[in-house]
Biopython code that builds the backbone (N, CA, C, O; Angstrom):
import numpy as np
from Bio.PDB.StructureBuilder import StructureBuilder

atoms = [
    (1, "MET", "N", (89.855, 89.892, 86.964)),
    (1, "MET", "CA", (91.071, 89.883, 87.749)),
    (1, "MET", "C", (90.882, 88.930, 88.924)),
    (1, "MET", "O", (89.824, 88.892, 89.552)),
    (2, "LYS", "N", (91.924, 88.168, 89.204)),
    (2, "LYS", "CA", (91.932, 87.290, 90.368)),
    (2, "LYS", "C", (92.993, 87.785, 91.342)),
    (2, "LYS", "O", (94.111, 88.111, 90.942)),
    (3, "VAL", "N", (92.638, 87.838, 92.612)),
    (3, "VAL", "CA", (93.558, 88.287, 93.647)),
    (3, "VAL", "C", (93.622, 87.208, 94.714)),
    (3, "VAL", "O", (92.595, 86.746, 95.210)),
    (4, "LYS", "N", (94.837, 86.813, 95.060)),
    (4, "LYS", "CA", (95.028, 85.753, 96.045)),
    (4, "LYS", "C", (96.136, 86.159, 97.007)),
    (4, "LYS", "O", (97.116, 86.793, 96.617)),
    (5, "ILE", "N", (95.962, 85.782, 98.270)),
    (5, "ILE", "CA", (97.005, 85.995, 99.262)),
    (5, "ILE", "C", (97.723, 84.661, 99.458)),
    (5, "ILE", "O", (97.126, 83.677, 99.894)),
    (6, "GLU", "N", (99.004, 84.647, 99.131)),
    (6, "GLU", "CA", (99.816, 83.435, 99.281)),
    (6, "GLU", "C", (100.207, 83.264, 100.747)),
    (6, "GLU", "O", (100.065, 84.187, 101.549)),
    (7, "ASP", "N", (100.697, 82.080, 101.085)),
    (7, "ASP", "CA", (101.196, 81.839, 102.436)),
    (7, "ASP", "C", (102.335, 82.800, 102.744)),
    (7, "ASP", "O", (103.137, 83.122, 101.867)),
    (8, "GLY", "N", (102.406, 83.250, 103.967)),
    (8, "GLY", "CA", (103.495, 84.124, 104.383)),
    (8, "GLY", "C", (103.071, 85.524, 104.755)),
    (8, "GLY", "O", (103.911, 86.346, 105.121)),
    (9, "CYS", "N", (101.771, 85.818, 104.669)),
    (9, "CYS", "CA", (101.285, 87.149, 105.046)),
    (9, "CYS", "C", (101.640, 87.414, 106.505)),
    (9, "CYS", "O", (101.427, 86.569, 107.375)),
    (10, "ILE", "N", (102.186, 88.608, 106.758)),
    (10, "ILE", "CA", (102.573, 88.978, 108.130)),
    (10, "ILE", "C", (101.544, 89.888, 108.796)),
    (10, "ILE", "O", (101.739, 90.305, 109.937)),
    (11, "GLY", "N", (100.453, 90.200, 108.099)),
    (11, "GLY", "CA", (99.382, 91.002, 108.684)),
    (11, "GLY", "C", (99.769, 92.439, 108.981)),
    (11, "GLY", "O", (99.267, 93.031, 109.937)),
    (12, "CYS", "N", (100.654, 93.006, 108.175)),
    (12, "CYS", "CA", (101.152, 94.360, 108.441)),
    (12, "CYS", "C", (100.120, 95.448, 108.156)),
    (12, "CYS", "O", (100.180, 96.527, 108.746)),
    (13, "GLY", "N", (99.171, 95.175, 107.255)),
    (13, "GLY", "CA", (98.130, 96.146, 106.943)),
    (13, "GLY", "C", (98.436, 97.085, 105.801)),
    (13, "GLY", "O", (97.635, 97.972, 105.506)),
    (14, "ALA", "N", (99.572, 96.917, 105.148)),
    (14, "ALA", "CA", (99.917, 97.804, 104.027)),
    (14, "ALA", "C", (98.864, 97.722, 102.931)),
    (14, "ALA", "O", (98.455, 98.749, 102.389)),
    (15, "CYS", "N", (98.424, 96.520, 102.602)),
    (15, "CYS", "CA", (97.429, 96.358, 101.539)),
    (15, "CYS", "C", (96.116, 97.045, 101.901)),
    (15, "CYS", "O", (95.485, 97.687, 101.061)),
    (16, "GLU", "N", (95.722, 96.903, 103.146)),
    (16, "GLU", "CA", (94.478, 97.517, 103.604)),
    (16, "GLU", "C", (94.566, 99.041, 103.546)),
    (16, "GLU", "O", (93.571, 99.710, 103.269)),
    (17, "SER", "N", (95.744, 99.586, 103.805)),
    (17, "SER", "CA", (95.894, 101.044, 103.743)),
    (17, "SER", "C", (95.774, 101.556, 102.306)),
    (17, "SER", "O", (95.370, 102.699, 102.092)),
    (18, "PHE", "N", (96.118, 100.730, 101.325)),
    (18, "PHE", "CA", (95.973, 101.120, 99.923)),
    (18, "PHE", "C", (94.561, 100.905, 99.413)),
    (18, "PHE", "O", (94.045, 101.721, 98.649)),
    (19, "CYS", "N", (93.926, 99.804, 99.832)),
    (19, "CYS", "CA", (92.622, 99.452, 99.260)),
    (19, "CYS", "C", (91.779, 98.713, 100.301)),
    (19, "CYS", "O", (91.656, 97.489, 100.258)),
    (20, "SER", "N", (91.212, 99.456, 101.219)),
    (20, "SER", "CA", (90.439, 98.842, 102.309)),
    (20, "SER", "C", (89.113, 98.249, 101.837)),
    (20, "SER", "O", (88.489, 97.477, 102.564)),
    (21, "ASP", "N", (88.678, 98.603, 100.626)),
    (21, "ASP", "CA", (87.461, 97.984, 100.099)),
    (21, "ASP", "C", (87.685, 96.498, 99.811)),
    (21, "ASP", "O", (86.778, 95.685, 99.987)),
    (22, "VAL", "N", (88.880, 96.152, 99.372)),
    (22, "VAL", "CA", (89.176, 94.783, 98.945)),
    (22, "VAL", "C", (89.918, 93.987, 100.012)),
    (22, "VAL", "O", (89.626, 92.809, 100.217)),
    (23, "PHE", "N", (90.874, 94.614, 100.693)),
    (23, "PHE", "CA", (91.722, 93.907, 101.650)),
    (23, "PHE", "C", (91.320, 94.207, 103.085)),
    (23, "PHE", "O", (91.125, 95.363, 103.461)),
    (24, "LYS", "N", (91.200, 93.158, 103.875)),
    (24, "LYS", "CA", (90.939, 93.280, 105.312)),
    (24, "LYS", "C", (91.967, 92.430, 106.038)),
    (24, "LYS", "O", (92.163, 91.261, 105.708)),
    (25, "VAL", "N", (92.623, 93.025, 107.031)),
    (25, "VAL", "CA", (93.615, 92.282, 107.801)),
    (25, "VAL", "C", (92.983, 91.872, 109.112)),
    (25, "VAL", "O", (92.561, 92.706, 109.912)),
    (26, "GLU", "N", (92.929, 90.571, 109.311)),
    (26, "GLU", "CA", (92.509, 90.008, 110.591)),
    (26, "GLU", "C", (93.801, 89.483, 111.207)),
    (26, "GLU", "O", (94.629, 90.287, 111.634)),
    (27, "ASP", "N", (94.006, 88.183, 111.272)),
    (27, "ASP", "CA", (95.334, 87.678, 111.622)),
    (27, "ASP", "C", (96.241, 87.785, 110.404)),
    (27, "ASP", "O", (97.423, 88.112, 110.506)),
    (28, "VAL", "N", (95.657, 87.501, 109.262)),
    (28, "VAL", "CA", (96.324, 87.694, 107.973)),
    (28, "VAL", "C", (95.318, 88.383, 107.058)),
    (28, "VAL", "O", (94.153, 88.554, 107.418)),
    (29, "CYS", "N", (95.769, 88.767, 105.899)),
    (29, "CYS", "CA", (94.910, 89.479, 104.954)),
    (29, "CYS", "C", (93.903, 88.542, 104.303)),
    (29, "CYS", "O", (94.216, 87.393, 103.991)),
    (30, "VAL", "N", (92.695, 89.044, 104.105)),
    (30, "VAL", "CA", (91.676, 88.346, 103.332)),
    (30, "VAL", "C", (91.182, 89.284, 102.232)),
    (30, "VAL", "O", (91.222, 90.506, 102.377)),
    (31, "VAL", "N", (90.719, 88.697, 101.137)),
    (31, "VAL", "CA", (90.285, 89.457, 99.967)),
    (31, "VAL", "C", (88.773, 89.369, 99.842)),
    (31, "VAL", "O", (88.202, 88.279, 99.887)),
    (32, "ASP", "N", (88.125, 90.519, 99.686)),
    (32, "ASP", "CA", (86.688, 90.566, 99.397)),
    (32, "ASP", "C", (86.544, 90.583, 97.883)),
    (32, "ASP", "O", (86.618, 91.638, 97.254)),
    (33, "GLU", "N", (86.339, 89.408, 97.308)),
    (33, "GLU", "CA", (86.301, 89.275, 95.847)),
    (33, "GLU", "C", (85.161, 90.059, 95.207)),
    (33, "GLU", "O", (85.242, 90.401, 94.028)),
    (34, "SER", "N", (84.117, 90.346, 95.948)),
    (34, "SER", "CA", (82.992, 91.089, 95.379)),
    (34, "SER", "C", (83.334, 92.559, 95.126)),
    (34, "SER", "O", (82.587, 93.255, 94.439)),
    (35, "LYS", "N", (84.442, 93.031, 95.669)),
    (35, "LYS", "CA", (84.819, 94.439, 95.517)),
    (35, "LYS", "C", (85.985, 94.661, 94.559)),
    (35, "LYS", "O", (86.461, 95.788, 94.422)),
    (36, "ILE", "N", (86.454, 93.603, 93.893)),
    (36, "ILE", "CA", (87.611, 93.736, 93.007)),
    (36, "ILE", "C", (87.319, 94.670, 91.834)),
    (36, "ILE", "O", (88.126, 95.546, 91.523)),
    (37, "ALA", "N", (86.177, 94.488, 91.186)),
    (37, "ALA", "CA", (85.826, 95.329, 90.032)),
    (37, "ALA", "C", (85.807, 96.798, 90.434)),
    (37, "ALA", "O", (85.165, 97.181, 91.412)),
    (38, "GLY", "N", (86.510, 97.602, 89.675)),
    (38, "GLY", "CA", (86.577, 99.031, 89.948)),
    (38, "GLY", "C", (87.739, 99.433, 90.838)),
    (38, "GLY", "O", (88.008, 100.624, 91.000)),
    (39, "ASN", "N", (88.431, 98.465, 91.416)),
    (39, "ASN", "CA", (89.561, 98.761, 92.298)),
    (39, "ASN", "C", (90.879, 98.180, 91.779)),
    (39, "ASN", "O", (91.836, 98.025, 92.538)),
    (40, "GLU", "N", (90.921, 97.862, 90.493)),
    (40, "GLU", "CA", (92.090, 97.181, 89.934)),
    (40, "GLU", "C", (93.395, 97.946, 90.144)),
    (40, "GLU", "O", (94.412, 97.346, 90.492)),
    (41, "ASP", "N", (93.380, 99.251, 89.938)),
    (41, "ASP", "CA", (94.618, 100.027, 90.078)),
    (41, "ASP", "C", (95.124, 100.039, 91.510)),
    (41, "ASP", "O", (96.322, 99.883, 91.745)),
    (42, "THR", "N", (94.229, 100.222, 92.466)),
    (42, "THR", "CA", (94.680, 100.250, 93.860)),
    (42, "THR", "C", (95.073, 98.855, 94.343)),
    (42, "THR", "O", (95.914, 98.729, 95.233)),
    (43, "ILE", "N", (94.480, 97.814, 93.775)),
    (43, "ILE", "CA", (94.892, 96.449, 94.110)),
    (43, "ILE", "C", (96.333, 96.236, 93.666)),
    (43, "ILE", "O", (97.138, 95.677, 94.411)),
    (44, "LYS", "N", (96.661, 96.679, 92.455)),
    (44, "LYS", "CA", (98.038, 96.556, 91.965)),
    (44, "LYS", "C", (99.002, 97.348, 92.833)),
    (44, "LYS", "O", (100.105, 96.882, 93.117)),
    (45, "ASP", "N", (98.600, 98.543, 93.259)),
    (45, "ASP", "CA", (99.442, 99.342, 94.148)),
    (45, "ASP", "C", (99.671, 98.614, 95.471)),
    (45, "ASP", "O", (100.784, 98.609, 95.998)),
    (46, "ALA", "N", (98.621, 98.005, 96.002)),
    (46, "ALA", "CA", (98.737, 97.262, 97.255)),
    (46, "ALA", "C", (99.675, 96.075, 97.093)),
    (46, "ALA", "O", (100.486, 95.798, 97.976)),
    (47, "ALA", "N", (99.568, 95.374, 95.968)),
    (47, "ALA", "CA", (100.456, 94.233, 95.712)),
    (47, "ALA", "C", (101.906, 94.688, 95.637)),
    (47, "ALA", "O", (102.797, 94.017, 96.158)),
    (48, "ASP", "N", (102.143, 95.820, 94.996)),
    (48, "ASP", "CA", (103.503, 96.356, 94.901)),
    (48, "ASP", "C", (104.044, 96.780, 96.255)),
    (48, "ASP", "O", (105.249, 96.700, 96.494)),
    (49, "ALA", "N", (103.167, 97.230, 97.142)),
    (49, "ALA", "CA", (103.583, 97.725, 98.456)),
    (49, "ALA", "C", (103.776, 96.610, 99.488)),
    (49, "ALA", "O", (104.352, 96.846, 100.550)),
    (50, "CYS", "N", (103.301, 95.407, 99.185)),
    (50, "CYS", "CA", (103.386, 94.312, 100.155)),
    (50, "CYS", "C", (104.852, 94.009, 100.462)),
    (50, "CYS", "O", (105.613, 93.685, 99.551)),
    (51, "PRO", "N", (105.263, 94.111, 101.741)),
    (51, "PRO", "CA", (106.681, 93.914, 102.076)),
    (51, "PRO", "C", (107.158, 92.472, 101.949)),
    (51, "PRO", "O", (108.362, 92.225, 101.893)),
    (52, "VAL", "N", (106.231, 91.516, 101.904)),
    (52, "VAL", "CA", (106.622, 90.112, 101.753)),
    (52, "VAL", "C", (106.135, 89.519, 100.424)),
    (52, "VAL", "O", (106.241, 88.312, 100.206)),
    (53, "SER", "N", (105.610, 90.359, 99.550)),
    (53, "SER", "CA", (105.210, 89.973, 98.172)),
    (53, "SER", "C", (104.321, 88.736, 98.119)),
    (53, "SER", "O", (104.594, 87.801, 97.366)),
    (54, "VAL", "N", (103.246, 88.734, 98.929)),
    (54, "VAL", "CA", (102.353, 87.579, 98.945)),
    (54, "VAL", "C", (101.020, 87.832, 98.251)),
    (54, "VAL", "O", (100.160, 86.952, 98.240)),
    (55, "ILE", "N", (100.830, 89.017, 97.673)),
    (55, "ILE", "CA", (99.594, 89.304, 96.955)),
    (55, "ILE", "C", (99.807, 88.948, 95.489)),
    (55, "ILE", "O", (100.622, 89.555, 94.793)),
    (56, "SER", "N", (99.054, 87.950, 95.039)),
    (56, "SER", "CA", (99.133, 87.472, 93.663)),
    (56, "SER", "C", (97.974, 88.078, 92.872)),
    (56, "SER", "O", (96.815, 87.947, 93.265)),
    (57, "VAL", "N", (98.287, 88.735, 91.767)),
    (57, "VAL", "CA", (97.274, 89.383, 90.928)),
    (57, "VAL", "C", (97.368, 88.799, 89.531)),
    (57, "VAL", "O", (98.425, 88.848, 88.902)),
    (58, "GLU", "N", (96.260, 88.243, 89.043)),
    (58, "GLU", "CA", (96.200, 87.718, 87.687)),
    (58, "GLU", "C", (95.163, 88.500, 86.913)),
    (58, "GLU", "O", (94.040, 88.684, 87.385)),
    (59, "GLU", "N", (95.524, 88.960, 85.737)),
    (59, "GLU", "CA", (94.613, 89.724, 84.877)),
    (59, "GLU", "C", (93.544, 88.828, 84.306)),
    (59, "GLU", "O", (92.684, 89.292, 83.558)),
]
sb = StructureBuilder()
sb.init_structure("model")
sb.init_model(0)
sb.init_chain("A")
sb.init_seg("    ")
for serial, (resi, resn, name, xyz) in enumerate(atoms, 1):
    if name == "N":
        sb.init_residue(resn, " ", resi, " ")
    sb.init_atom(name, np.array(xyz, "f"), 0.0, 1.0, " ", f" {name:<3s}", serial, name[0])
structure = sb.get_structure()
């Protein structure tokens, strides 16, 4: 799985609240790619919850 944050992140923290192992919000969200394995379901939930739809998930 590939996870990318597109331009436009507002740093709201919704993704981090769903999956803090993978998503960290500084000024904008960053992805810890080493933690993706095993967190696929919560990553998808975080992408669905993003209010500006900037989390791109590729299987």
